[in-house]
N, C-alpha and C positions, 0 to 999 in steps of 0.2 A: 504493500500500500504506500509506503514512504518513498519508494524508488520508482517502481514500474509505472504507476498511474501518473505522477507528475512528469516524468521523463517522456512518456508517450504523448501527453498533452502538449508539452513544449515542442516536441518534434513535429506534431501536427501544425502547431502555430508557425514553426519555422518553414514548413512547406508552403505556407501562404504569404508570410511577410518577408522571408529571406533571412539571411544570417544577421542582418542588422537588428532584428528583433523589434521591440516596441519601446517608446518613451526613453530612448537612450540606453536601454538594457539589451545587450545582444543575446542571441540564442546560446552562445557559449557561456555567458555569465549565468543565465537562467539554469542551464543544465548543471553547471558546476555548483551552484548554490542549492538546487532543489533535490538532486538525485542521491544525496548521501545524508548521513546524520552523525552527530557527536556520540560515539559509543561510550566514551568515558562518562559523560553526563548521564546517559541512560542507565549505565550500570550503577552509578552512584545514587541516582534517584530511586530506581526500582529496588536497590539494595536497602533503602530506608523505608519505602512505602509499598513495595511489591513483594512477591514471593519468588520461589525458585523458577517458576515458569516464566515470569517476567525477566528475570536476570538471564535466563537461557536465550531469550530473544536477542541478546547481545551479539550472537553469531551473525544474525542478519546485518547488523551494523558493521561488523568486521568485514563482511563481504562487500557492502556498498561503499565503504571508505575508499578513497583513492580515485584515480581517473578511469578505471576500467569501464564502468557503465556509461560514462560520458563518451568515451571512444566507441563503445559498442553501439550505442543508439545513433550517434552521428554517422558512423560507418554504415550501419544497416539501413538507415533511412536514405542514404545517398546525399546527405547534406555535406558530407566530408569524404575525402579520399584517405581512409585510414589503412595503412599497410597492416597485413596480418601480424607481422612481427611486433608491431606496436601493441596489439592486443595481447599477444603472448607475453611480451615483456612486462605488461601491467599485471598479468594474472599469475605467472609462474612464481614470483617471489612470495605471493600470498599462499599459494598451494604448498610450496616448500616449507613455509612457516607452519602451516597446519600439520604437515606430516612430521616435521622435527619436534614440534611442541607436544604432539601426542605420543611419539615414540620415546621421548625422554623429557618428562616434565621439568627437569632441572634447567633445561635450556630457556624456559619461560623466565626464570629468575635471572639468568645470565643476560638475556637480551632485553629485559624490561626497561633498563635505563637508556637504551640506544636511541629511541625517538627524541628524547630530550637533548641528547648529545649532538645529534645531527641537525636539529632545527636551526641553530645559528648559521651553519654553513650553507644550507639550501636557501635560508631566508636572505642571507647576504647576496648570494648569486641572483636570487629573484629580484631583490631590491634594486640592484644595479641596472636592471633593464626596465624599470618602471618610470614612466614619464610623470613628473609631479603635476603637470597640468591636467593629465588624465585622472589623477587621484582626486584632485579638487572637483572636477566635473562629475566624476563617478561617485563621489562621497554621498551626496544627497540622495541620488537614486539608489545607492547601496543601502542607506538607512531605511528608505521606504521598502526596498526589497526584503530587508531583514525583518521588518515589522509584519509583512504578510506571509513570510515563510512559516512561522510557528503556527498561526491559526489555520492555514491551509493544509500543510502537510501533517501537522500534528492532529488536525481535525480528521484527516483521512485515517490515520492510525486509530484515533478515538472511535470512529465508526466501525473499523474492523474489530476492535475490542468489544464494542457493544453489540453489533449485529451478527458477527461471525463467531467470535469466541464466547459471547454471552457472559461477559465479566461483570455486568451490572454496575454497581457504584465504583468499582475499580477501573472502569473504562477510562476515567480521567487520566490514568497513567499514559495513555496514548499520546497526549500532548507533549510529553517529555521527549518524544522522538522528533518533534518539529524543530530540528536544529540543523545547522550546517557544520560539517566536520572541519577541524582546523587545517587538515592537510588538503582540503579542497582549494585552498588559496593557491596551491601549485598546479591545479588542474588546467587552467587556461594555458599556461606555458607548456605543459605536457602535450595538450591537444595541438597547439600551434607547432610544436616540434614534429608532430606526426603529419600535419597538414598545414603548410605555410600560409594558406589562404586565411587562416584565423589569426595571423600575427598582428594584424591591425587592431584586433579587439583585446589583446592580452592585457595591456596596461590598465584600461578602464575596468575590464572584467575582474582583474585581480583586486583592485580597490573595492569594487562592489561586493565581491565574495568575502573579503576581509571584514567589511562592515557587517555582513550577514552573520559571520561567525560570532562576532561580539554580541550583536543584538539578540540573535536567536538563543544564545546560551543563557541570557538573562530572562527573556520573555517566555521561553518554553516551560521551564519549571514553574514560573508564576501561573501560567495557564493551567498546568497540570494540578497544581496545589488548589487553585480556585475550584476546579470541577470536582476534585476529590473532597474538598471541604464541603461543597454544596451537597454532595452525596453522603456526607458523614463518614467518609473513608480516609480522611487525612490522619492516619495513625500508622506507627511503625509496626512492621511484621518481621519475625525472625531476627530479633534484636542482636542475637549473637552473630548472625551472618552479616548483618548490616555493619557491624563494627569493623568487619574485615574488608569492607568495600571502601573505595575512595569517597571523600566528601564532595559535595557539589562544587565547592570552591576549588578543590584540587582538580576536579574534572574540567572546570572552566580553564584553569591554568594550563593544563596539558593541551587543551584544544587551541589555546592562543600561543 
């Protein structure tokens, strides 16, 4: 619900309006912002207010993080010329991680700090290619985009919880999925590397996605808490397990 439905609608929109998108937001920026979610925040929030089933849904977030789905949808729709090797390169590291992590759980502890270590390096490389004028022009539209991501994509997951999973009052947890993953900031550059036709959109799209990461990490848990509280379900479950999960603040920090 969080990835397939929004991405499909964005691709349909792109087939009509072209890669330029609407209101200064390109199709590249829309896909990069909408087709993924902040898994750390989801795990932290459901660790506090959900149960084992909710925390298990983190696997879906692990799959949609990164540029794979953006590359897949753009390539399959014909809006971009994505080489097969680019799709393989985006997917293979994830699959290898799944295999290694399950064969030897100790590797999870060894590699856990790696994302935080590499962030300064890829962020510096990304920043050197960003046009500051594009950041200013994309900032306002990025803020607006961030404000609509949480209610729209979180609302889709909420409906899935309510109509399909029949979770009743706990359906409000779905809004916690209405986020943009921190590593989505790099997605526009990755897509442009695969298809140079998107290079003109990278600077603005990167600024817009960065704004979405920040805004959605604040708004999504607020919406989830509101709906849970309204249903009388804003209470911790499995306290002993939740103590072992990251806090919302830590999750936001990892995403940024």
